[in-house]
PyMOL Python script that loads the backbone (N, CA, C, O; Angstrom):
from pymol import cmd

cmd.read_pdbstr("""\
ATOM      1  N   VAL A   1      -2.204  31.854  13.708  1.00  0.00           N
ATOM      2  CA  VAL A   1      -3.235  31.220  14.476  1.00  0.00           C
ATOM      3  C   VAL A   1      -4.543  31.249  13.772  1.00  0.00           C
ATOM      4  O   VAL A   1      -4.760  32.164  12.977  1.00  0.00           O
ATOM      5  N   GLN A   2      -5.427  30.336  13.990  1.00  0.00           N
ATOM      6  CA  GLN A   2      -6.831  30.297  13.565  1.00  0.00           C
ATOM      7  C   GLN A   2      -7.655  30.598  14.777  1.00  0.00           C
ATOM      8  O   GLN A   2      -7.456  29.982  15.824  1.00  0.00           O
ATOM      9  N   VAL A   3      -8.547  31.496  14.675  1.00  0.00           N
ATOM     10  CA  VAL A   3      -9.356  31.995  15.828  1.00  0.00           C
ATOM     11  C   VAL A   3     -10.807  31.979  15.427  1.00  0.00           C
ATOM     12  O   VAL A   3     -11.158  32.407  14.327  1.00  0.00           O
ATOM     13  N   VAL A   4     -11.692  31.466  16.347  1.00  0.00           N
ATOM     14  CA  VAL A   4     -13.136  31.559  16.174  1.00  0.00           C
ATOM     15  C   VAL A   4     -13.631  32.252  17.402  1.00  0.00           C
ATOM     16  O   VAL A   4     -13.380  31.831  18.531  1.00  0.00           O
ATOM     17  N   VAL A   5     -14.386  33.393  17.144  1.00  0.00           N
ATOM     18  CA  VAL A   5     -14.884  34.261  18.236  1.00  0.00           C
ATOM     19  C   VAL A   5     -16.407  33.991  18.228  1.00  0.00           C
ATOM     20  O   VAL A   5     -17.090  34.096  17.209  1.00  0.00           O
ATOM     21  N   HIS A   6     -16.890  33.634  19.447  1.00  0.00           N
ATOM     22  CA  HIS A   6     -18.269  33.355  19.652  1.00  0.00           C
ATOM     23  C   HIS A   6     -19.016  34.437  20.478  1.00  0.00           C
ATOM     24  O   HIS A   6     -18.402  35.087  21.324  1.00  0.00           O
ATOM     25  N   GLY A   7     -20.322  34.632  20.240  1.00  0.00           N
ATOM     26  CA  GLY A   7     -21.074  35.622  20.942  1.00  0.00           C
ATOM     27  C   GLY A   7     -21.879  36.433  19.976  1.00  0.00           C
ATOM     28  O   GLY A   7     -22.195  35.975  18.877  1.00  0.00           O
ATOM     29  N   ARG A   8     -22.216  37.637  20.376  1.00  0.00           N
ATOM     30  CA  ARG A   8     -22.865  38.569  19.448  1.00  0.00           C
ATOM     31  C   ARG A   8     -21.718  39.357  18.695  1.00  0.00           C
ATOM     32  O   ARG A   8     -21.291  40.443  19.086  1.00  0.00           O
ATOM     33  N   VAL A   9     -21.295  38.730  17.638  1.00  0.00           N
ATOM     34  CA  VAL A   9     -20.169  39.227  16.875  1.00  0.00           C
ATOM     35  C   VAL A   9     -20.468  39.504  15.399  1.00  0.00           C
ATOM     36  O   VAL A   9     -19.588  39.917  14.643  1.00  0.00           O
ATOM     37  N   GLN A  10     -21.673  39.280  15.019  1.00  0.00           N
ATOM     38  CA  GLN A  10     -22.060  39.656  13.649  1.00  0.00           C
ATOM     39  C   GLN A  10     -23.135  40.782  13.728  1.00  0.00           C
ATOM     40  O   GLN A  10     -24.001  40.825  14.601  1.00  0.00           O
ATOM     41  N   GLY A  11     -22.987  41.681  12.730  1.00  0.00           N
ATOM     42  CA  GLY A  11     -23.927  42.820  12.696  1.00  0.00           C
ATOM     43  C   GLY A  11     -23.556  43.976  13.684  1.00  0.00           C
ATOM     44  O   GLY A  11     -24.361  44.851  14.002  1.00  0.00           O
ATOM     45  N   VAL A  12     -22.296  43.908  14.134  1.00  0.00           N
ATOM     46  CA  VAL A  12     -21.845  44.964  15.079  1.00  0.00           C
ATOM     47  C   VAL A  12     -20.536  45.591  14.610  1.00  0.00           C
ATOM     48  O   VAL A  12     -19.847  46.260  15.380  1.00  0.00           O
ATOM     49  N   GLY A  13     -20.205  45.373  13.358  1.00  0.00           N
ATOM     50  CA  GLY A  13     -18.928  45.945  12.824  1.00  0.00           C
ATOM     51  C   GLY A  13     -17.742  45.208  13.193  1.00  0.00           C
ATOM     52  O   GLY A  13     -16.653  45.773  13.088  1.00  0.00           O
ATOM     53  N   PHE A  14     -17.816  43.966  13.629  1.00  0.00           N
ATOM     54  CA  PHE A  14     -16.696  43.206  14.123  1.00  0.00           C
ATOM     55  C   PHE A  14     -15.589  43.027  13.111  1.00  0.00           C
ATOM     56  O   PHE A  14     -14.418  43.286  13.390  1.00  0.00           O
ATOM     57  N   ARG A  15     -15.985  42.573  11.911  1.00  0.00           N
ATOM     58  CA  ARG A  15     -14.919  42.291  10.905  1.00  0.00           C
ATOM     59  C   ARG A  15     -14.119  43.476  10.525  1.00  0.00           C
ATOM     60  O   ARG A  15     -12.894  43.404  10.423  1.00  0.00           O
ATOM     61  N   TYR A  16     -14.801  44.592  10.310  1.00  0.00           N
ATOM     62  CA  TYR A  16     -14.013  45.818   9.859  1.00  0.00           C
ATOM     63  C   TYR A  16     -13.284  46.415  11.027  1.00  0.00           C
ATOM     64  O   TYR A  16     -12.216  46.986  10.804  1.00  0.00           O
ATOM     65  N   SER A  17     -13.744  46.343  12.222  1.00  0.00           N
ATOM     66  CA  SER A  17     -13.000  46.721  13.373  1.00  0.00           C
ATOM     67  C   SER A  17     -11.795  45.857  13.538  1.00  0.00           C
ATOM     68  O   SER A  17     -10.723  46.363  13.870  1.00  0.00           O
ATOM     69  N   ALA A  18     -11.923  44.528  13.314  1.00  0.00           N
ATOM     70  CA  ALA A  18     -10.792  43.613  13.374  1.00  0.00           C
ATOM     71  C   ALA A  18      -9.775  43.969  12.300  1.00  0.00           C
ATOM     72  O   ALA A  18      -8.571  43.934  12.555  1.00  0.00           O
ATOM     73  N   LEU A  19     -10.243  44.311  11.102  1.00  0.00           N
ATOM     74  CA  LEU A  19      -9.350  44.680  10.030  1.00  0.00           C
ATOM     75  C   LEU A  19      -8.463  45.897  10.462  1.00  0.00           C
ATOM     76  O   LEU A  19      -7.246  45.883  10.281  1.00  0.00           O
ATOM     77  N   ARG A  20      -9.090  46.904  11.013  1.00  0.00           N
ATOM     78  CA  ARG A  20      -8.359  48.105  11.493  1.00  0.00           C
ATOM     79  C   ARG A  20      -7.333  47.752  12.608  1.00  0.00           C
ATOM     80  O   ARG A  20      -6.199  48.231  12.626  1.00  0.00           O
ATOM     81  N   GLN A  21      -7.795  46.908  13.506  1.00  0.00           N
ATOM     82  CA  GLN A  21      -6.948  46.505  14.665  1.00  0.00           C
ATOM     83  C   GLN A  21      -5.703  45.708  14.082  1.00  0.00           C
ATOM     84  O   GLN A  21      -4.557  45.997  14.424  1.00  0.00           O
ATOM     85  N   ALA A  22      -5.979  44.740  13.227  1.00  0.00           N
ATOM     86  CA  ALA A  22      -4.931  43.883  12.698  1.00  0.00           C
ATOM     87  C   ALA A  22      -3.939  44.684  11.878  1.00  0.00           C
ATOM     88  O   ALA A  22      -2.728  44.514  12.016  1.00  0.00           O
ATOM     89  N   ALA A  23      -4.459  45.570  11.012  1.00  0.00           N
ATOM     90  CA  ALA A  23      -3.617  46.402  10.189  1.00  0.00           C
ATOM     91  C   ALA A  23      -2.757  47.292  11.032  1.00  0.00           C
ATOM     92  O   ALA A  23      -1.598  47.522  10.684  1.00  0.00           O
ATOM     93  N   GLY A  24      -3.274  47.810  12.137  1.00  0.00           N
ATOM     94  CA  GLY A  24      -2.558  48.669  13.026  1.00  0.00           C
ATOM     95  C   GLY A  24      -1.433  47.944  13.714  1.00  0.00           C
ATOM     96  O   GLY A  24      -0.402  48.542  14.021  1.00  0.00           O
ATOM     97  N   LEU A  25      -1.613  46.679  13.959  1.00  0.00           N
ATOM     98  CA  LEU A  25      -0.568  45.823  14.536  1.00  0.00           C
ATOM     99  C   LEU A  25       0.369  45.238  13.513  1.00  0.00           C
ATOM    100  O   LEU A  25       1.349  44.588  13.876  1.00  0.00           O
ATOM    101  N   GLY A  26       0.097  45.449  12.255  1.00  0.00           N
ATOM    102  CA  GLY A  26       0.948  44.918  11.162  1.00  0.00           C
ATOM    103  C   GLY A  26       0.742  43.399  10.867  1.00  0.00           C
ATOM    104  O   GLY A  26       1.597  42.762  10.251  1.00  0.00           O
ATOM    105  N   LEU A  27      -0.408  42.839  11.318  1.00  0.00           N
ATOM    106  CA  LEU A  27      -0.643  41.417  11.074  1.00  0.00           C
ATOM    107  C   LEU A  27      -1.196  41.212   9.670  1.00  0.00           C
ATOM    108  O   LEU A  27      -1.728  42.128   9.042  1.00  0.00           O
ATOM    109  N   THR A  28      -1.058  40.034   9.224  1.00  0.00           N
ATOM    110  CA  THR A  28      -1.660  39.623   7.922  1.00  0.00           C
ATOM    111  C   THR A  28      -2.655  38.441   8.149  1.00  0.00           C
ATOM    112  O   THR A  28      -2.644  37.812   9.207  1.00  0.00           O
ATOM    113  N   GLY A  29      -3.491  38.165   7.157  1.00  0.00           N
ATOM    114  CA  GLY A  29      -4.444  37.067   7.312  1.00  0.00           C
ATOM    115  C   GLY A  29      -5.828  37.549   6.779  1.00  0.00           C
ATOM    116  O   GLY A  29      -5.922  38.264   5.781  1.00  0.00           O
ATOM    117  N   TRP A  30      -6.866  37.127   7.486  1.00  0.00           N
ATOM    118  CA  TRP A  30      -8.241  37.482   7.050  1.00  0.00           C
ATOM    119  C   TRP A  30      -9.192  37.308   8.283  1.00  0.00           C
ATOM    120  O   TRP A  30      -8.824  36.771   9.328  1.00  0.00           O
ATOM    121  N   VAL A  31     -10.402  37.793   8.077  1.00  0.00           N
ATOM    122  CA  VAL A  31     -11.480  37.639   8.968  1.00  0.00           C
ATOM    123  C   VAL A  31     -12.796  37.469   8.166  1.00  0.00           C
ATOM    124  O   VAL A  31     -12.998  38.102   7.131  1.00  0.00           O
ATOM    125  N   ARG A  32     -13.686  36.582   8.690  1.00  0.00           N
ATOM    126  CA  ARG A  32     -14.929  36.345   7.975  1.00  0.00           C
ATOM    127  C   ARG A  32     -15.999  35.935   8.997  1.00  0.00           C
ATOM    128  O   ARG A  32     -15.695  35.442  10.083  1.00  0.00           O
ATOM    129  N   ASN A  33     -17.244  36.154   8.612  1.00  0.00           N
ATOM    130  CA  ASN A  33     -18.432  35.630   9.307  1.00  0.00           C
ATOM    131  C   ASN A  33     -18.635  34.135   8.994  1.00  0.00           C
ATOM    132  O   ASN A  33     -18.391  33.682   7.876  1.00  0.00           O
ATOM    133  N   LEU A  34     -19.091  33.380  10.018  1.00  0.00           N
ATOM    134  CA  LEU A  34     -19.398  31.996   9.760  1.00  0.00           C
ATOM    135  C   LEU A  34     -20.932  31.869   9.873  1.00  0.00           C
ATOM    136  O   LEU A  34     -21.613  32.683  10.497  1.00  0.00           O
ATOM    137  N   ALA A  35     -21.418  30.823   9.246  1.00  0.00           N
ATOM    138  CA  ALA A  35     -22.910  30.531   9.176  1.00  0.00           C
ATOM    139  C   ALA A  35     -23.505  30.411  10.610  1.00  0.00           C
ATOM    140  O   ALA A  35     -24.680  30.725  10.800  1.00  0.00           O
ATOM    141  N   ASP A  36     -22.749  29.980  11.580  1.00  0.00           N
ATOM    142  CA  ASP A  36     -23.322  29.702  12.918  1.00  0.00           C
ATOM    143  C   ASP A  36     -23.347  31.022  13.777  1.00  0.00           C
ATOM    144  O   ASP A  36     -23.678  30.982  14.962  1.00  0.00           O
ATOM    145  N   GLY A  37     -22.996  32.164  13.162  1.00  0.00           N
ATOM    146  CA  GLY A  37     -23.099  33.446  13.949  1.00  0.00           C
ATOM    147  C   GLY A  37     -21.733  33.864  14.542  1.00  0.00           C
ATOM    148  O   GLY A  37     -21.617  34.948  15.114  1.00  0.00           O
ATOM    149  N   SER A  38     -20.728  33.028  14.409  1.00  0.00           N
ATOM    150  CA  SER A  38     -19.387  33.349  14.984  1.00  0.00           C
ATOM    151  C   SER A  38     -18.599  34.047  13.866  1.00  0.00           C
ATOM    152  O   SER A  38     -19.012  34.143  12.710  1.00  0.00           O
ATOM    153  N   VAL A  39     -17.459  34.511  14.299  1.00  0.00           N
ATOM    154  CA  VAL A  39     -16.448  35.116  13.384  1.00  0.00           C
ATOM    155  C   VAL A  39     -15.169  34.344  13.447  1.00  0.00           C
ATOM    156  O   VAL A  39     -14.724  33.960  14.528  1.00  0.00           O
ATOM    157  N   GLU A  40     -14.546  34.101  12.264  1.00  0.00           N
ATOM    158  CA  GLU A  40     -13.288  33.357  12.184  1.00  0.00           C
ATOM    159  C   GLU A  40     -12.183  34.303  11.665  1.00  0.00           C
ATOM    160  O   GLU A  40     -12.369  35.112  10.757  1.00  0.00           O
ATOM    161  N   CYS A  41     -11.020  34.132  12.318  1.00  0.00           N
ATOM    162  CA  CYS A  41      -9.878  34.970  11.836  1.00  0.00           C
ATOM    163  C   CYS A  41      -8.705  34.046  11.622  1.00  0.00           C
ATOM    164  O   CYS A  41      -8.579  33.005  12.267  1.00  0.00           O
ATOM    165  N   TRP A  42      -7.863  34.443  10.717  1.00  0.00           N
ATOM    166  CA  TRP A  42      -6.512  33.774  10.478  1.00  0.00           C
ATOM    167  C   TRP A  42      -5.572  34.917  10.694  1.00  0.00           C
ATOM    168  O   TRP A  42      -5.678  35.947  10.028  1.00  0.00           O
ATOM    169  N   LEU A  43      -4.631  34.752  11.634  1.00  0.00           N
ATOM    170  CA  LEU A  43      -3.645  35.764  12.013  1.00  0.00           C
ATOM    171  C   LEU A  43      -2.269  35.266  11.834  1.00  0.00           C
ATOM    172  O   LEU A  43      -1.916  34.171  12.271  1.00  0.00           O
ATOM    173  N   GLU A  44      -1.443  36.121  11.150  1.00  0.00           N
ATOM    174  CA  GLU A  44      -0.017  35.816  11.009  1.00  0.00           C
ATOM    175  C   GLU A  44       0.752  37.063  11.345  1.00  0.00           C
ATOM    176  O   GLU A  44       0.380  38.171  10.960  1.00  0.00           O
ATOM    177  N   GLY A  45       1.901  36.851  12.115  1.00  0.00           N
ATOM    178  CA  GLY A  45       2.759  37.933  12.459  1.00  0.00           C
ATOM    179  C   GLY A  45       3.516  37.599  13.715  1.00  0.00           C
ATOM    180  O   GLY A  45       3.454  36.474  14.211  1.00  0.00           O
ATOM    181  N   PRO A  46       4.269  38.630  14.259  1.00  0.00           N
ATOM    182  CA  PRO A  46       5.044  38.353  15.463  1.00  0.00           C
ATOM    183  C   PRO A  46       4.147  37.981  16.666  1.00  0.00           C
ATOM    184  O   PRO A  46       3.051  38.518  16.821  1.00  0.00           O
ATOM    185  N   GLU A  47       4.615  37.090  17.476  1.00  0.00           N
ATOM    186  CA  GLU A  47       3.817  36.618  18.632  1.00  0.00           C
ATOM    187  C   GLU A  47       3.298  37.726  19.521  1.00  0.00           C
ATOM    188  O   GLU A  47       2.157  37.624  19.970  1.00  0.00           O
ATOM    189  N   PRO A  48       4.053  38.785  19.813  1.00  0.00           N
ATOM    190  CA  PRO A  48       3.535  39.802  20.698  1.00  0.00           C
ATOM    191  C   PRO A  48       2.336  40.544  20.049  1.00  0.00           C
ATOM    192  O   PRO A  48       1.411  40.950  20.752  1.00  0.00           O
ATOM    193  N   ASP A  49       2.358  40.718  18.697  1.00  0.00           N
ATOM    194  CA  ASP A  49       1.278  41.363  18.037  1.00  0.00           C
ATOM    195  C   ASP A  49       0.102  40.477  17.900  1.00  0.00           C
ATOM    196  O   ASP A  49      -1.028  40.966  17.926  1.00  0.00           O
ATOM    197  N   ILE A  50       0.294  39.191  17.752  1.00  0.00           N
ATOM    198  CA  ILE A  50      -0.790  38.258  17.741  1.00  0.00           C
ATOM    199  C   ILE A  50      -1.477  38.222  19.142  1.00  0.00           C
ATOM    200  O   ILE A  50      -2.702  38.177  19.252  1.00  0.00           O
ATOM    201  N   ALA A  51      -0.650  38.243  20.173  1.00  0.00           N
ATOM    202  CA  ALA A  51      -1.215  38.236  21.530  1.00  0.00           C
ATOM    203  C   ALA A  51      -2.078  39.508  21.787  1.00  0.00           C
ATOM    204  O   ALA A  51      -3.132  39.452  22.420  1.00  0.00           O
ATOM    205  N   ALA A  52      -1.586  40.628  21.274  1.00  0.00           N
ATOM    206  CA  ALA A  52      -2.384  41.875  21.409  1.00  0.00           C
ATOM    207  C   ALA A  52      -3.713  41.718  20.666  1.00  0.00           C
ATOM    208  O   ALA A  52      -4.753  42.159  21.157  1.00  0.00           O
ATOM    209  N   MET A  53      -3.684  41.110  19.516  1.00  0.00           N
ATOM    210  CA  MET A  53      -4.874  40.941  18.645  1.00  0.00           C
ATOM    211  C   MET A  53      -5.871  40.003  19.402  1.00  0.00           C
ATOM    212  O   MET A  53      -7.071  40.266  19.483  1.00  0.00           O
ATOM    213  N   LEU A  54      -5.307  38.918  19.938  1.00  0.00           N
ATOM    214  CA  LEU A  54      -6.094  37.971  20.685  1.00  0.00           C
ATOM    215  C   LEU A  54      -6.815  38.632  21.835  1.00  0.00           C
ATOM    216  O   LEU A  54      -7.980  38.343  22.110  1.00  0.00           O
ATOM    217  N   GLU A  55      -6.106  39.523  22.502  1.00  0.00           N
ATOM    218  CA  GLU A  55      -6.679  40.289  23.692  1.00  0.00           C
ATOM    219  C   GLU A  55      -7.899  41.121  23.180  1.00  0.00           C
ATOM    220  O   GLU A  55      -8.985  41.127  23.760  1.00  0.00           O
ATOM    221  N   TRP A  56      -7.620  41.833  22.026  1.00  0.00           N
ATOM    222  CA  TRP A  56      -8.673  42.675  21.406  1.00  0.00           C
ATOM    223  C   TRP A  56      -9.910  41.830  21.013  1.00  0.00           C
ATOM    224  O   TRP A  56     -11.051  42.215  21.272  1.00  0.00           O
ATOM    225  N   LEU A  57      -9.636  40.634  20.362  1.00  0.00           N
ATOM    226  CA  LEU A  57     -10.733  39.811  19.959  1.00  0.00           C
ATOM    227  C   LEU A  57     -11.571  39.287  21.090  1.00  0.00           C
ATOM    228  O   LEU A  57     -12.727  38.922  20.877  1.00  0.00           O
ATOM    229  N   GLY A  58     -11.024  39.236  22.302  1.00  0.00           N
ATOM    230  CA  GLY A  58     -11.781  38.813  23.460  1.00  0.00           C
ATOM    231  C   GLY A  58     -12.721  39.852  23.957  1.00  0.00           C
ATOM    232  O   GLY A  58     -13.513  39.571  24.856  1.00  0.00           O
ATOM    233  N   ILE A  59     -12.678  41.074  23.408  1.00  0.00           N
ATOM    234  CA  ILE A  59     -13.522  42.190  23.718  1.00  0.00           C
ATOM    235  C   ILE A  59     -14.308  42.612  22.579  1.00  0.00           C
ATOM    236  O   ILE A  59     -15.532  42.721  22.659  1.00  0.00           O
ATOM    237  N   GLY A  60     -13.632  42.864  21.482  1.00  0.00           N
ATOM    238  CA  GLY A  60     -14.257  43.293  20.185  1.00  0.00           C
ATOM    239  C   GLY A  60     -14.715  44.751  20.226  1.00  0.00           C
ATOM    240  O   GLY A  60     -14.424  45.474  21.180  1.00  0.00           O
ATOM    241  N   PRO A  61     -15.441  45.183  19.170  1.00  0.00           N
ATOM    242  CA  PRO A  61     -15.874  46.528  19.138  1.00  0.00           C
ATOM    243  C   PRO A  61     -17.021  46.814  20.166  1.00  0.00           C
ATOM    244  O   PRO A  61     -17.491  45.917  20.865  1.00  0.00           O
ATOM    245  N   ALA A  62     -17.431  48.066  20.215  1.00  0.00           N
ATOM    246  CA  ALA A  62     -18.343  48.550  21.282  1.00  0.00           C
ATOM    247  C   ALA A  62     -19.640  47.684  21.407  1.00  0.00           C
ATOM    248  O   ALA A  62     -20.045  47.378  22.528  1.00  0.00           O
ATOM    249  N   TYR A  63     -20.286  47.292  20.297  1.00  0.00           N
ATOM    250  CA  TYR A  63     -21.568  46.650  20.460  1.00  0.00           C
ATOM    251  C   TYR A  63     -21.491  45.096  20.381  1.00  0.00           C
ATOM    252  O   TYR A  63     -22.514  44.416  20.299  1.00  0.00           O
ATOM    253  N   ALA A  64     -20.273  44.574  20.408  1.00  0.00           N
ATOM    254  CA  ALA A  64     -20.105  43.126  20.405  1.00  0.00           C
ATOM    255  C   ALA A  64     -20.185  42.624  21.851  1.00  0.00           C
ATOM    256  O   ALA A  64     -19.856  43.331  22.804  1.00  0.00           O
ATOM    257  N   ARG A  65     -20.614  41.439  21.963  1.00  0.00           N
ATOM    258  CA  ARG A  65     -20.584  40.720  23.232  1.00  0.00           C
ATOM    259  C   ARG A  65     -19.935  39.351  23.053  1.00  0.00           C
ATOM    260  O   ARG A  65     -20.598  38.372  22.708  1.00  0.00           O
ATOM    261  N   VAL A  66     -18.594  39.303  23.299  1.00  0.00           N
ATOM    262  CA  VAL A  66     -17.825  38.130  23.047  1.00  0.00           C
ATOM    263  C   VAL A  66     -18.054  37.187  24.225  1.00  0.00           C
ATOM    264  O   VAL A  66     -17.913  37.588  25.381  1.00  0.00           O
ATOM    265  N   ARG A  67     -18.411  35.923  23.932  1.00  0.00           N
ATOM    266  CA  ARG A  67     -18.638  34.917  24.929  1.00  0.00           C
ATOM    267  C   ARG A  67     -17.400  33.916  25.023  1.00  0.00           C
ATOM    268  O   ARG A  67     -17.184  33.256  26.040  1.00  0.00           O
ATOM    269  N   GLY A  68     -16.662  33.861  23.961  1.00  0.00           N
ATOM    270  CA  GLY A  68     -15.534  32.888  23.965  1.00  0.00           C
ATOM    271  C   GLY A  68     -14.699  33.109  22.677  1.00  0.00           C
ATOM    272  O   GLY A  68     -15.159  33.591  21.642  1.00  0.00           O
ATOM    273  N   VAL A  69     -13.408  32.699  22.862  1.00  0.00           N
ATOM    274  CA  VAL A  69     -12.509  32.775  21.791  1.00  0.00           C
ATOM    275  C   VAL A  69     -11.681  31.473  21.795  1.00  0.00           C
ATOM    276  O   VAL A  69     -10.979  31.161  22.757  1.00  0.00           O
ATOM    277  N   ALA A  70     -11.795  30.717  20.659  1.00  0.00           N
ATOM    278  CA  ALA A  70     -11.109  29.463  20.480  1.00  0.00           C
ATOM    279  C   ALA A  70      -9.921  29.754  19.601  1.00  0.00           C
ATOM    280  O   ALA A  70     -10.083  30.347  18.534  1.00  0.00           O
ATOM    281  N   VAL A  71      -8.670  29.339  20.030  1.00  0.00           N
ATOM    282  CA  VAL A  71      -7.455  29.545  19.263  1.00  0.00           C
ATOM    283  C   VAL A  71      -6.807  28.251  18.953  1.00  0.00           C
ATOM    284  O   VAL A  71      -6.709  27.372  19.810  1.00  0.00           O
ATOM    285  N   GLN A  72      -6.345  28.112  17.698  1.00  0.00           N
ATOM    286  CA  GLN A  72      -5.552  26.884  17.356  1.00  0.00           C
ATOM    287  C   GLN A  72      -4.313  27.406  16.611  1.00  0.00           C
ATOM    288  O   GLN A  72      -4.400  28.288  15.757  1.00  0.00           O
ATOM    289  N   GLN A  73      -3.170  26.832  16.965  1.00  0.00           N
ATOM    290  CA  GLN A  73      -1.950  27.104  16.249  1.00  0.00           C
ATOM    291  C   GLN A  73      -1.974  26.503  14.860  1.00  0.00           C
ATOM    292  O   GLN A  73      -2.372  25.351  14.687  1.00  0.00           O
ATOM    293  N   ARG A  74      -1.552  27.275  13.862  1.00  0.00           N
ATOM    294  CA  ARG A  74      -1.519  26.786  12.500  1.00  0.00           C
ATOM    295  C   ARG A  74      -0.161  27.142  11.883  1.00  0.00           C
ATOM    296  O   ARG A  74       0.516  28.050  12.364  1.00  0.00           O
ATOM    297  N   LYS A  75       0.238  26.437  10.826  1.00  0.00           N
ATOM    298  CA  LYS A  75       1.393  26.791  10.068  1.00  0.00           C
ATOM    299  C   LYS A  75       1.116  28.042   9.235  1.00  0.00           C
ATOM    300  O   LYS A  75       0.071  28.086   8.585  1.00  0.00           O
ATOM    301  N   PRO A  76       1.980  29.064   9.209  1.00  0.00           N
ATOM    302  CA  PRO A  76       1.712  30.276   8.437  1.00  0.00           C
ATOM    303  C   PRO A  76       1.509  29.945   6.990  1.00  0.00           C
ATOM    304  O   PRO A  76       2.184  29.060   6.463  1.00  0.00           O
ATOM    305  N   ALA A  77       0.586  30.636   6.316  1.00  0.00           N
ATOM    306  CA  ALA A  77       0.251  30.447   4.945  1.00  0.00           C
ATOM    307  C   ALA A  77       0.959  31.468   4.042  1.00  0.00           C
ATOM    308  O   ALA A  77       0.985  31.317   2.820  1.00  0.00           O
ATOM    309  N   GLY A  78       1.534  32.511   4.665  1.00  0.00           N
ATOM    310  CA  GLY A  78       2.327  33.513   3.959  1.00  0.00           C
ATOM    311  C   GLY A  78       1.492  34.651   3.406  1.00  0.00           C
ATOM    312  O   GLY A  78       1.811  35.187   2.346  1.00  0.00           O
ATOM    313  N   PHE A  79       0.432  35.030   4.098  1.00  0.00           N
ATOM    314  CA  PHE A  79      -0.407  36.158   3.629  1.00  0.00           C
ATOM    315  C   PHE A  79       0.402  37.397   3.657  1.00  0.00           C
ATOM    316  O   PHE A  79       1.292  37.521   4.498  1.00  0.00           O
ATOM    317  N   THR A  80       0.132  38.380   2.736  1.00  0.00           N
ATOM    318  CA  THR A  80       0.918  39.623   2.710  1.00  0.00           C
ATOM    319  C   THR A  80       0.153  40.821   3.172  1.00  0.00           C
ATOM    320  O   THR A  80       0.709  41.915   3.268  1.00  0.00           O
ATOM    321  N   HIS A  81      -1.155  40.634   3.471  1.00  0.00           N
ATOM    322  CA  HIS A  81      -1.963  41.752   4.028  1.00  0.00           C
ATOM    323  C   HIS A  81      -3.143  41.161   4.726  1.00  0.00           C
ATOM    324  O   HIS A  81      -3.312  39.942   4.718  1.00  0.00           O
ATOM    325  N   PHE A  82      -3.973  41.983   5.335  1.00  0.00           N
ATOM    326  CA  PHE A  82      -5.125  41.458   6.101  1.00  0.00           C
ATOM    327  C   PHE A  82      -6.387  41.849   5.364  1.00  0.00           C
ATOM    328  O   PHE A  82      -6.517  43.014   4.987  1.00  0.00           O
ATOM    329  N   ASP A  83      -7.321  40.950   5.137  1.00  0.00           N
ATOM    330  CA  ASP A  83      -8.536  41.143   4.417  1.00  0.00           C
ATOM    331  C   ASP A  83      -9.793  40.758   5.167  1.00  0.00           C
ATOM    332  O   ASP A  83      -9.785  39.883   6.033  1.00  0.00           O
ATOM    333  N   VAL A  84     -10.852  41.420   4.818  1.00  0.00           N
ATOM    334  CA  VAL A  84     -12.200  40.945   5.214  1.00  0.00           C
ATOM    335  C   VAL A  84     -12.751  40.073   4.129  1.00  0.00           C
ATOM    336  O   VAL A  84     -12.917  40.533   2.999  1.00  0.00           O
ATOM    337  N   VAL A  85     -13.034  38.867   4.420  1.00  0.00           N
ATOM    338  CA  VAL A  85     -13.605  37.905   3.427  1.00  0.00           C
ATOM    339  C   VAL A  85     -15.120  37.995   3.530  1.00  0.00           C
ATOM    340  O   VAL A  85     -15.686  37.831   4.611  1.00  0.00           O
ATOM    341  N   THR A  86     -15.805  38.267   2.351  1.00  0.00           N
ATOM    342  CA  THR A  86     -17.177  38.321   2.338  1.00  0.00           C
ATOM    343  C   THR A  86     -17.742  37.235   1.378  1.00  0.00           C
ATOM    344  O   THR A  86     -17.047  36.749   0.486  1.00  0.00           O
ATOM    345  N   ASP A  87     -18.963  36.895   1.589  1.00  0.00           N
ATOM    346  CA  ASP A  87     -19.604  35.869   0.702  1.00  0.00           C
ATOM    347  C   ASP A  87     -19.738  36.526  -0.670  1.00  0.00           C
ATOM    348  O   ASP A  87     -20.026  37.716  -0.797  1.00  0.00           O
ATOM    349  N   ALA A  88     -19.515  35.690  -1.696  1.00  0.00           N
ATOM    350  CA  ALA A  88     -19.631  36.161  -3.082  1.00  0.00           C
ATOM    351  C   ALA A  88     -21.080  36.228  -3.513  1.00  0.00           C
ATOM    352  O   ALA A  88     -21.369  36.604  -4.649  1.00  0.00           O
TER     353      ALA A  88
END
""", "prot")
cmd.dss("prot")
cmd.show_as("cartoon", "prot")
cmd.util.cbc("prot")
cmd.orient("prot")
């Protein structure tokens, strides 16, 4: 799935917290900040684990204030691990 998380989600450790959460669930994909202040994730893995990650994304780490989570089903791309994508 492709997920965009809205709210106060940048500058609060969201991406690295998401990395730990996704790795703990055995998910693959990536997470990155977007220019509009939101965070985007690509998640691949078993449906129950994705559901658990989506639940976590709706809350986020301690200092985040999630206002909304938009989810779109996507065809798996075959990622082998989960990464934080940063600007070059």
